[in-house]
N, C-alpha and C positions, 0 to 999 in steps of 0.2 A: 318499211314503215317504222315510224318512231313509236316506241312503247309509251304507256302513260307515265312511267318513271322518267323516261328521257324528256318528254314534254315538260314535266314538272321541273326537271333539272334546268331546262332552258328558262323557265319562269322564275327560278330562284334569284336571279339578278333583279334587284329592285328597279333599276333603270329600265330594263326590258319590260317589266310590268307596267311602268308609268307610260312608256311610249305606246305599248299595246293598248292600254286603257284609253289613251287619247285618240288613237286611230279608230277604235271601236266607237267612241262617242261621235267623232266626225262622220264616220260612215253611217251611223244611225241617224244623225241629223240630216245628212244628204238623202237618205232613203225616205225619211218622213217628208222632207221638202219636195222630193219627186212625187210622192203620193198626193201632196197638197196640190201641186201643179196639175196632175192628172185629174183630180177631182174638180178643179176649176174649169177644165176643158168641158166637163159635162154640163156646165151652166153657161157656157159661151159658145155660140154657134160658129163664130169665125176663128176659133182656135182648135187645132188638131192635137191629138195625143202625141204625135211626133214632135210637135213644137214644145211640149212639156219636157221631153227628153233633151232636146237641144237647149232648152232653158236652163236645166240643171248643169249642163256642160258649160254654159256661159258663166254661171255663178262660180263654178269650180275653177274656171279659167282665170278669174280675176282680171288683172290688167292685160293679160295676154289675149283676152277676148275683145280688146278695144278696137281692133281694126288695123290701121296702118302702123308702121314702125314708130312714127312720130307720136301717134296716140298712145301706143304701148309704153314708150319711154316717159311720156308726160304723166300717164296714170300711175306708172310704177314709182316715179319720183315723189308724187304726192302721197302715194300709199306708204312709202317708207318714212316720209316726214310725219305723216299722221300716226304712224306706229309709235313714235317717240314718247308722247305722253302716256299712251296705253301701256308701253313697256314699264314705265316708272310707276304708274298706279297699280299695275300687276305685281311689280316687285314690292310695293307697299303692302298690298294684301297678303302676298306670299310670306313676307317676313313676319307679319303678325300671326299668320296661321302656324308658321314653324315654331313660334314661341307660345302657342296655346291661346292666342287671342284672335278676335274677329274684328278687323278694322273696316267697318262699314262707313267710317268717317272720311274716306279718301275724297269724296266730292267737296266737303268743306275745306279740307286741307289744300285741295287743288285751287279753290277760289282764293284762299288766303295767299297762296304762292303767286297767283296771277296778279293780285292786288299789289303785293309788295314789289314784284318785278316791274310793274308798270309805273308805280309811283316814283320809284328811283330812276328808272330809265328816261322818263319824260320830265323829271324835275331838274336833273343835273344838266346844265348846258354843256354840250360837247365842245363848245368854243373855249371853255375853261379847263375841262377835264377830257383827256383822250377817250374816244368812244369805246375802245377796248376795256378801259378801266371802268367806265360806266356800266358796260355789259356785265363785267364780273361782279361789281357791287350789286347790280340789280338781281343777278342770279343768286348771289349769297343771301340777299335780303329776303327774296321770295322763299328760298329754302328754309331760312331761319324762322320765318313766320309759320311755315308748315310744321317745323319741329315743335314750336311752342304750342300750336293748335293740336298737334297729335299728343303732346304730353298731358293735355287736360284729361281725356278719358283714361290715360295710363295712370295718372295720379289718383283719380277717384277709384279706379280698380285696385290699385296697390294699397291705398290707405284705408278705404272704406268698403272694399269688396263690392262696389257698385258695378253692375253688368256694363261692360264697355260698349255693347251694342246700343243701349239706351242713351248713354252719354254721347256716343258718336252721332246718333240721329239728331240729338239736340244741338250739338255743335255744328252740324251741317247747316241747319236752318239759321242758326245764329250767324254763321259766316256769310250765308247768302244775304242776310239783312245788313250786316256790317259793311260788306262790299258795296251794296247799293247805297247805303247812307253816306259812306266816305266819298264816293265819286259824285253823288248828287249834291253834296254840300260844297264841292269845289267849283260848282258852276260849269262854265264852258272851257275851263282850263285844260281838261283832259279829254273832252268830248270830241268826237270826229265830225266837227261841224263843216269842215272843208268838203267832205263827201256827203254832207247832209244825212249822215248816219247818227242821229241824235241818241240812239240807244247803244252806241258803241264807243269804245275808247280809241283814241288815235293810235295808229300803227307806230311802233317804235322807230321805224325808218325815218319818220318825220323829224326825229331828233338826232338822226345820224347814227342810231344804235341798231345793229342787226347782227345776227349770228353769222359767222364766216361760212362761206359756201365752198371755198377751195375748188371752184370750177364745177361743182356738182350740179349747179343750176344750168350750166351749159350742157353737161352730159345728159341730164334729164330736162331737155329744153322746155321752158315755159312753166316748170313745176316750182314748188316752194322748197325743194330739197336743200338741206344744209348739213353741217357736221354734227348737229344735235343727236342724230341717230347713233353715231359712233360713240359719242359721249355717254349715251344711255346704255349702249352695249358694254362699255368699259365699267360703268357703275354696276351693271349686273354681274360682271366677272368678279369685280372686287367684293361684292356682297356674297357671292358664292364662296370665295376664298375665306372671307371672314367667318361665315357661318359654319364652314366645314373644316377649316384648317387652323383656327385660333381658339384660345381658351375663352375669350370673350363670347364668341359664337356658340361654343359648347355650353357655356353657362346660360345663355339666352334660351337655347333649345331645351336644356335640362329643366329650366324653370317652367317651360311650357308643358313638359311631360308631367311634372309633379312639383309644384312650388313648395310643398311641405318637405318633401325629400331634399330639394335643393337647399332649403333653409337649414335642415339638419346637417347637410354636408358642408355648411359654412358659407354658402352663397347668399348674397343680399338679394332676396327675391323681389322685394319692393322696388329696389333700384332697377333691377332687370326688366320688370314690367313697364316702368315709366320710360326707360331707355328704348325698349322695343317699340312702343307706340310713338315715341318722339322721332325715332329714325324713320318709322313707317310714314309719319306725317311729312317729314322732310323729303322723302322720295316722291310722294304724290305732288307736293308743292313744286319740286324741281321739274317735274313733267310739265306743269302749267307754265313755269317760267321759261322753259325751252320753247313752248308754243308761242307765248306772247313776244318773246325776244327774237323771233324769226325775222321780224321787220316788215312782213307783208300781211300779218294777221291782226285783225281788230277784235277786241274783246267786248262782249255784251255786258254792260255794267249793271243793268237792272235785273239782278239775279234773285230777288226776294221771292219769286214764284217758281223758279226752276233751279235744278242742280245739274252740273255738267255730266253728260253721259259717260265720258271717259273715266270718271270717278267710280261709277258703278260697274262699268265694263271691265275694270281691273279684277273684279271677283271671278267671272268666268275665265279670264286669262290665267289667273293663278290656279284655279281648279283644273283647267285643261293641262297645265304644266306640272301638275302634282306638287305645286309650291317649290319647284326647283328654279332658282334664279336664271339659269341658262335656258331652261325650257320656256320660261316666260318670254324670252326674246322671240322664239319661234311661234309660240301660240298667239302673241300680240300681232305679229306680222301676218299670220294666217287669218285671223279675224278681220283685219283690214283688207286682206287679199280678197276674201269672199264678199266683203262689203263693196269693193270696187266692182266685182263681178255682178253683184246685185244691181248696181246702178246701170251696168251695161244690159242687164236683162230687160229693163223697161224700154231701153233705147233700141234694142235689136229684135224684140219679139212683140207679139200682140198683147202680152200681159201688161196691165197698167202699173203705175209707179208704186202702188201700195203692196204689190206682191213681193217685191224684193226684200223690203224690211221684214216681212213675215217669214220668209225663208231664212234670213240671217238670224232672226230671233229663235227659230226652231233649232238651228245648229248651236247657237249660244246656250239655249236651254239644255240641250243634250250634254254640253260640256260639264254641267253640274253633276252628272253621273260618273265622272271620271274616277273619283275616289271610291265610289261604290264598286265599280268594276275592278279597280285595283285591289280592293279588299277581297273580292271574290277570288281573284287570281291568287292572292296570298294565302287564302284558306285552302285552295286546291294544292298549293305547294306544301302546306303544313300537313295535310292529310297524306300526301305521297311520302313525305318524310317519316311520318308515323308508321305507315305501312312497311317501309323499308326496315325500320328499327324493330318493329314488333315481331316479324318472322325471322328466325335464325337462318343463316346461310345454309344452302343444301349440303355443302361439304361438312359442316359441323354436325348436321343431323346424321349424315352417313357415318361419320367417325364415332358418334355417340352410340349408334346402333351396333357397330362393330365391337365397340368396347363392352356393351352389355352382353353381346353374344359370347365374347371371350370370357367374361366373368362367369356366365352360366356353365361353360365347358369346364372351367376350373372347379 
C-alpha cells in the first residue's frame, strides 16, 4: 500500500491534480444523474430501476449508444463538428481566466463573429472572387469583430477599473440587438426565404462558400463534419505554446496574478488586460465563424431575446479543463459526447425528452467544482510537504543522540 507521503508525491504534479479533479467532477455528476433517474422511476409506473441504470450507461456512451455503425459514425461526425465552437469559446474563457479576468462576454463576441462571417461570405460573389478567398475573408472579418468586441470590456477594466463581468453582460445584449438590427434592416437579402425559414440567415453554401471537408463528410456519412475541428485544435496548441513558452504569454499571466507587481516589474498592465480580452473575444468569434461557414448551417438572426448557448457553455468547458488549452479540447468533446448520449436516452428508453437535458445540466454544474477539488488536492500536498520538512530524518536524530552521549562521557 502507498503511504500518505507517496500519495501526496503523486499529487504534486499540477497536471495530475487537474485530471483527477475533472474525473471526480464527471463521476459526481454521473452519480447524481443516476440518482435523479432512480427517483424519477418512483413517480412513473412504467419505468423500472434497471432502466435508470441502463439510461446512465446510454448517456455515458454518447454516439456509441446510437445503434448501428452508420448511426454511430453519423452521430460522431456531428458531435466532433459541434465541438468546434465549444472548443473556441472554452479557449476564450480559459485565456481570460489565466490572465485574472472573467470573460462572460463570449456569447456577444460569438454573435458578432457570426454576423461578420455571414455578411462577408454572402455579400461577395464567388463568380468574381474565388470561394476559398471569400472563406478566408469571412473568417478573418468575423474574428476581427470579436477582437474589437472583446477589447471593449478590456478597455474599461484597464483604464477605469470597471468590473469586466458587468461590461461583458452589457456588451452581450448590445451585440444581440445589433445583430438583429443589422439583418432586419437588410430585408430579404440574407434571409433564408428559399426554405421559408424567415428567422434564419441563408446557408453560406448558397453562395458557394463552405469549409473544406477533405472527405470527412464521407467518412462520417451524412454528418456536417469538416476540417474546422482540426483548425480549432491547432489554435488550442498554438495558444498553449504562447501562454507557456513565450514572454508575451508570461506577461499576460503575470498581469493576471498581480497587475501592480507586473507594473512595478516594467510590464504594461493596461495593454495586457486589453490584449487578453481582445484575444479572448477573437477566439469566441472564430468559433462562430467556423460554425456559420460550414455551408450547411443556418443562423438565427433575431437574437435580441436570446444568447447562444455555446458562449455560456465555454465556462464549464474551461473549468473542467482547469483552464489548460489542451484540456479544453477534451472537455469540450466530452460535453458534446454526453449531449449526444442524452439525446439517445429519450429515443431508447421510457424517459421523456426533458430528462436528458437535466442530466447534462447536472454534469455541467458539477464541472464548476473542478477548481475547488484541485485546490483541496493542492492543500493536501502542501500539508504533506510541511510534515516532511518539519520532522528531522531518523538518522539525524540518532546521530545527534550519539553525539550527546559521547559529550557526557567526556
